[in-house]
N, C-alpha and C positions, 0 to 999 in steps of 0.2 A: 198169474206174470204182471207184475207192477215194472211200471217205465220209468225213471228216476234218472237226477240229473246228478252226477259228483264230479265237486274240483280235482285238482290237481293235488296228488300226495305224494310222498316219498316214500317207500321200504329200502330197508336192508336187511339180507339173511343172506341163503345160498342161493346160485345161478345153478343149473343144468350145463354140465362143460360144456357137452355137444347135442343137436338141435337133436327131438326124438318125434316116434310118428305111431297113428295109433292102428297100423298095420301088425298083426300079428300078438298082438298086446304087447308092442316092445314099450311103449308107454306107459303102460301098468307097471313093468318091472323098473325102468329107468328110474320114473315119477316117486313110486315107492322104495325105490334107494336111495333118490335124493331126503326122505320124508325120514330114512331112518341115521341118517349121518343129522339131520336138521335137533331132531329129539336126545337121540344118545350122546352126541358132544353138547346139548344146552347149549344150545344157539340161539332158543330165543332168550334166552335170561344172562348170554353177551351180550345182547343189540346194545347201544347207547341210547338214552333221550328217549325209549320208547313212547309213546304217546296211548298205547295203550295193550291187554294180552293179547289182544287177536293176531292170529294167526293168516298169514295171505299166505295163498298157494295160484300161482298167475302163471296162464296160459300167454304168451306175446310172439312177435314176429313171424308168423303166419307165413309158408310160402303159397296160400291158398286156402283152401276149404279145412274142414275139420278130418281128411282121408289123407292132407300132405303133412313136412316136416314144419313141428313145432320147437320156440324156446320154453321153457319151465324154471318158475323163479318159485321160493319159499322166504319168507319174512314176517318183520313187523312196521307198524308204522310209525316214520318217526319226523320229529321235524323237518323240514325240509333244509334246512342246512348244516345238517348235523354229519360229521364226516365218516366215514366207513372204515369201521377199520380193516386192518391184514387180511387177510382167509377171509374176508368179508368181499358178496356184491352189496351193492344197490339196483336201486331200479325206479323210474318218476313214473307212475301212474299219468298219465292224458285227463287234464279235464275231458267229460262227454257225458254222451246218453247213453244210459246201459240198461238191462231188461234186469229186471230180478224173478233169477226162479227157485225157490226151498225145493232142496232134495232135506228128505225125513226117514230116521227107520234108523235099521242095525247098519254101522261104519263097519266097512268103509264101501258097502254095496249098495246103498243112498243114494252115494253121493257120484257113483256107475253109473247106474239105474237111471239115475237123474241126465247124465250127460246122452246117454244112449236115447232116450225123449226130448231131450235136445236135438239130437244131430236130426232127427227122423220131424223136425219140427216146422212151422213154417216165422218163425223169428227169423227179421229182417237181421240177420248178426253183418257185421261187414266183419269176421274176424280181425281186431287191431287188438285188445285187450281184452280175458276176459278173466276172472279171479272168486275163487271161494272163498269165503272167508269163514275162520275155524274160531267159533270164541265161547262161551258162557254153555249153550246150546249143545253143542259138540262134544262135551264134554263123557256124557255117558254112551259107550256105544251102543247099548243096546234100542236108545231110544235117543238119535243124534239129530238136532236139525242143522243145514248148515248153506247158506246164502250162500247161491251163486251168482254173477254177474256177468251180463254177456254186454259185449260194444252190440249198440248196435244202427241204422242210420238215423241221421239230423229228423 
């Protein structure tokens, strides 16, 4: 687990219409459906002024800890002044302190298992904004690496 400071950045992509929760596996269904839409409708290719090919999955607007409802967003990093196209959403990730955990293994299980470990860890989470970064290391679903950033206390 590494502690790191991140500057503010903007994402454009898709936001889940309603909040979801981890209760009864609902977030797996809702977030999975949003990924399906993001992938099948080629949103990554349609986002203007992308700064990289990394895809961010963001958990935010928590109503408490990981057992409570939260919002979910998938998108790519863009210039801060990029206009958001119709039928897409934008999200600004504020500057802050984060703890980085790396999920390794077979997708998507490695990410799900890493979250289960995070939930039972003693990381001093603030439940502000958490995000996963999917890059070249996550392309091989049999041997993937995904960086997971957790907002933590200053």
